[in-house]
C-alpha positions in Angstrom: 0.2 -0.3 0.5 1.6 3.5 -1.2 1.9 6.3 1.5 -0.8 8.1 0.0 -3.2 5.8 0.1 -2.7 4.9 4.2 -2.5 8.5 4.8 -6.2 7.9 3.4 -7.5 5.3 5.2 -6.1 6.0 7.8 -8.2 10.2 7.5 -11.2 8.4 7.4 -10.7 5.8 10.7 -10.0 9.3 12.1 -13.7 10.9 10.3 -15.5 7.6 11.2 -14.4 7.5 15.1 -14.9 11.7 15.3 -18.6 10.6 14.4 -19.4 7.3 16.0 -17.9 10.2 19.4 -19.9 13.1 18.1 -23.2 10.3 17.8 -21.8 8.6 21.4 -22.3 12.7 23.4 -25.2 13.4 21.4 -27.2 9.8 22.9 -28.8 9.9 26.0 -30.5 7.1 26.4 -28.2 5.7 28.9 -28.9 9.1 31.5 -32.8 8.6 30.8 -32.7 5.6 32.1 -30.9 6.7 35.3 -33.2 9.3 35.8 -35.8 6.2 35.9 -33.9 4.6 38.2 -33.9 7.7 40.8 -37.4 8.5 40.3 -38.4 4.7 41.7 -35.5 4.1 44.2 -37.2 7.5 45.9 -41.1 6.0 45.6 -40.0 3.0 46.5 -38.2 4.7 49.6 -41.0 7.0 50.5 -43.3 3.9 50.1 -41.2 2.2 52.7 -41.4 4.6 54.7 -45.4 5.0 55.1 -46.0 1.9 55.9 -43.6 1.6 58.7 -45.4 4.6 59.8 -48.5 3.4 59.5 -47.7 -0.6 60.8 -48.3 -0.3 63.7 -52.3 0.8 62.8 -52.2 -1.5 60.7 -51.1 -4.2 63.1 -53.6 -3.0 65.7 -56.2 -3.3 63.4 -55.2 -6.3 62.3 -55.3 -7.3 66.1 -59.2 -6.5 66.2 -60.5 -7.8 63.6 -58.6 -11.2 64.2 -60.1 -11.3 68.3 -63.5 -10.1 67.1 -64.0 -13.5 64.5 -62.7 -15.6 66.7 -64.8 -14.3 69.2 -68.0 -14.5 67.0 
């Protein structure tokens, strides 16, 4: 392969690499997936906190219901 052919091939490869990197920078799918993951985690934490706060009340309600059914 002659020197001009190698230079041309190298230039084509670099141009392709630069286009690929530019496309990769514009791709925001990964960022969107991370954002959705963070939102889901926040909702899960809020749900767990709410359930823990109501846990003793629910336990009391179920115990009363259970004893009422047993005595009926």
